MARTOR-570850 format. One line per field, with one value per residue (C-alpha): x, y, z. Coordinates in steps of 0.25 Angstrom, whole numbers. Example, Ala and Ser with C-alpha at 12.3 -4.5 7.8 and 13.67 -1.06 7.14 Angstrom:
X = (49:55) .
Y = (-18:-4) .
Z = (31:29) .
% end
This chain:
X = (692:683:688:679:666:671:661:649:651:659:673:679:683:672:667:673:666:653:653:640:641:629:625:626:622:630:631:631:624:626:615:619:607:594:585:573:583:592:582:573:585:589:574:573:587:585:571:576:588:579:571:583:589:601:606:613:616:611:617:610:619:611:616:602:591:577:570:576:568:576:590:595:584:582:580:575:561:556:541:532:532:525:513:520:531:521:515:529:534:521:523:537:530:535:522:524:519:511:523:531:520:519:507:499:499:485:487:497:493:499:501:504:503:490:483:483:478:477:481:475:482:479:468:466:476:485:499:508:516:523:535:548:560:567:559:555:559:565:554:544:532:533:540:528:533:544:553:551:566:566:555:562:575:567:562:576:581:570:574:588:596:606:606:620:619:632:635:641:652:659:657:669:671:680:684:670:663:658:663:654:661:654:657:661:672:663:664:659:658:646:642:633:631:618:619:606:611:603:610:613:623:638:640:635:645:656:652:652:666:672:667:671:659:648:638:629:614:612:605:597:593:579:572:564:558:548:537:530:515:508:499:486:491:497:483:476:486:492:484:488:494:508:508:516:520:521:528:536:549:562:569:558:553:544:539:530:525:522:514:520:515:517:526:526:538:542:550:556:563:570:583:592:581:587:582:577:568:563:560:553:544:540:537:526:512:508:518:514:500:502:506:496:494:503:516:527:532:547:552:557:568:573:584:589:591:596:589:593:590:599:604:618:627:629:620:627:640:645:639:634:621:614:599:589:594:608:606:594:580:567:569:562:551:550:564:559:553:566:573:563:566:581:582:574:581:595:591:585:597:607:599:595:606:618:626:636:635:630:619:614:616:607:596:597:601:589:580:589:588:573:573:583:575:562:569:573:558:556:565:556:544:550:554:539:535:545:538:525:530:534:520:508:500:505:502:488:485:492:485:471:473:476:465:454:459:458:443:440:434:438:447:462:471:483:489:486:493:505:506:504:515:524:523:523:533:523:526:538:541:540:526:522:528:521:508:509:511:497:488:477:486:491:478:472:483:482:467:470:482:472:460:468:474:462:458:448:457:470:468:472:469:465:464:468:459:451:452:460:465:469:462:450:450:449) .
Y = (610:599:591:585:579:577:586:582:567:563:559:561:550:539:531:517:506:502:515:523:538:539:550:546:552:565:567:582:587:601:607:619:628:629:631:621:610:611:613:602:592:595:593:580:575:577:571:559:557:558:546:537:542:549:561:571:586:595:609:618:629:641:656:662:665:662:670:683:691:696:691:686:675:674:661:666:668:655:653:641:628:618:610:597:602:608:594:587:596:594:578:581:589:602:609:624:633:646:655:649:649:664:661:648:647:643:644:648:659:657:671:671:681:674:674:669:656:653:638:634:624:610:603:617:615:626:620:630:639:652:653:661:653:664:673:683:696:707:715:704:700:698:686:678:670:660:656:642:640:645:635:623:627:628:614:609:616:610:596:599:606:616:629:635:649:648:649:637:640:626:611:602:587:584:569:562:575:588:601:613:627:640:655:658:647:638:623:610:595:587:572:578:591:595:607:614:628:631:634:649:645:647:633:627:635:630:616:617:624:615:602:600:591:597:607:615:617:625:638:649:662:666:678:680:693:697:708:714:716:713:702:709:712:698:692:701:700:686:679:665:662:660:668:661:667:660:671:671:676:669:662:663:649:653:665:667:677:670:677:677:685:699:696:690:682:682:670:669:656:654:655:665:675:689:704:704:692:698:711:703:696:708:715:704:709:696:698:713:710:701:713:724:735:728:733:724:730:730:717:717:707:698:688:679:666:654:641:627:622:610:601:601:589:581:584:575:569:562:569:580:583:594:597:607:617:614:600:599:606:607:616:629:623:618:619:618:605:600:604:596:583:584:588:576:566:571:570:556:551:556:550:537:534:542:554:548:553:539:540:554:548:536:543:558:560:553:564:574:567:567:582:584:575:583:596:591:589:603:609:603:609:623:622:619:630:640:636:639:653:656:652:660:649:639:649:651:636:633:644:640:626:630:641:630:620:630:633:618:613:598:592:591:603:598:612:618:606:607:622:621:610:618:631:625:613:604:593:588:593:579:578:591:588:574:580:589:577:571:570:578:589:590:589:600:609:608:611:623:628:628:634:645:650:651:665:666:660:667:678:678:666:663:674:685:682:692:704:717:717:702:697:688:672:664) .
Z = (242:237:224:214:220:234:240:233:229:241:236:250:258:258:270:271:264:271:279:276:275:284:295:310:323:325:310:305:293:287:279:271:268:276:264:262:258:269:280:275:274:288:293:285:289:304:304:296:305:317:312:311:324:318:326:317:316:305:303:293:288:284:285:281:291:284:295:289:278:266:261:275:275:260:253:240:245:239:235:234:242:233:237:236:245:255:256:257:268:276:275:281:293:286:285:281:292:289:292:281:270:265:256:252:237:232:217:205:196:182:174:160:149:144:157:172:179:193:197:210:219:215:223:229:240:245:248:241:250:247:256:258:259:267:276:265:259:268:275:272:281:296:302:303:291:290:279:273:274:288:292:286:293:306:304:302:314:322:318:324:313:317:308:306:300:292:277:272:261:259:261:260:263:275:275:277:282:275:281:279:279:282:278:292:293:300:296:301:296:293:289:278:271:265:255:254:251:238:225:228:239:237:243:230:222:231:229:214:214:224:218:203:199:208:201:209:204:191:195:189:194:198:204:216:222:232:231:243:240:253:257:253:239:237:241:231:219:221:230:235:221:215:202:191:178:164:156:143:150:145:156:166:171:182:189:201:211:224:235:249:261:258:246:232:227:213:208:194:190:177:169:177:180:177:178:163:166:179:172:161:171:179:165:162:164:170:181:183:184:196:205:210:199:189:196:201:214:218:225:239:236:225:222:211:217:209:209:205:191:191:202:208:205:213:225:235:240:252:264:256:248:241:243:238:228:231:224:216:216:208:195:198:208:221:226:240:237:231:243:251:243:242:257:261:252:256:271:269:262:273:284:279:269:271:266:256:241:238:248:242:228:231:239:237:222:216:221:215:202:202:205:194:184:187:185:171:168:175:165:154:160:161:147:143:152:145:132:138:142:128:122:124:117:128:139:135:135:148:155:149:154:168:168:164:174:185:182:182:195:192:182:180:181:173:169:183:190:180:183:198:199:190:198:212:210:216:206:199:185:180:185:179:166:165:168:156:147:152:140:147:150:136:130:139:137:122:122:131:122:110:118:125:112:104:100:111:122:118:128:142:150:165:175:165:154:146:155:153:167:166:178:174:174:162) .
% end
């Protein structure tokens, strides 16, 4: 078994002085996991290798089949691909086809106990995509759609990657190579192993148990479920909008209903979501009112996937690197965007610099640190958001400011932009936080806090103002 940090930081036999730990023609790379991080790494790696005339072999280990609906192809449903990622993927030649996008999202609708407001896409562009990571719930719509993960895996396969439908259970150092062991006793050796399994894999637990100083990512439990409503009902009740809830529910950081084809996905993020929290959420009138007749139907499937809330340490070693959720990702938002960034940075390091721990420390780790530092700011942002959740006074002011901005033809939409980027993950937490410190933002918010809480303005705000059935614009 592995001792100390041998597996992660490379305390195995080192190359002779002056000998680079670089890939050569015929080198073999194992990618463990075919989610977005693993598939994008394979695509980028093979594309970069081709540009420098490097002939290598990439094996992707993935036991799941994303073309299946239900548990066999499940990858926790997924949700929104942010506008910034849509643009970045397009510049890489990875434009999302119509069969992958379940529905285009044109706006976010914020629901609170003091009213609702619909926030339109900035610049009137329509670049947000609702997707399934796998191929959707059991008995979902016909096979004219494709999973996002399946689409990325096909791109990697078309680049020349070989997909091996085996479950990896162990990774061990064997002299100056890495050996991958599978559940069916299959094993093989590679010059580089890329771990992209996500944090719910037993492999991450194995790495933590067998390497005394390695810590896998800290995790928290979330909740995702699917409601079958039909396209016509969804068009009438939800429209092309993602519905976000700002409710005073302890431990709940983010809640959203996302329309996709015949289904609506519910996503709850926070501090170890449990049944009591879920029941409290479903009991809220703001939630019930979103469904036809105020009745929440039974869900067709659900799960409690765990998500990364703190990076693994370390995220690299000689001939080994952790990417995506297995290493570091963005707190609560835009995990696919973080998978894109980490996979591309790791591929670039391996092709153009080398695969030693020192190479990954110099050229890959800086990106991980930037993501981690931004997550620290993100925790501060969510701390402020939790204070807003507990303050009816603050909720009125924020909703009033956003509603007023949405009625403007011209002029800055500072609150709307902050909320949009916070919901979609289109901008860094640092950028969002700094914008909230702008004097114009602070001044306008203070004015709206006063205006919205005057006796005449203290009723419901936005789309739910001043009507018994709660459906009139401000």
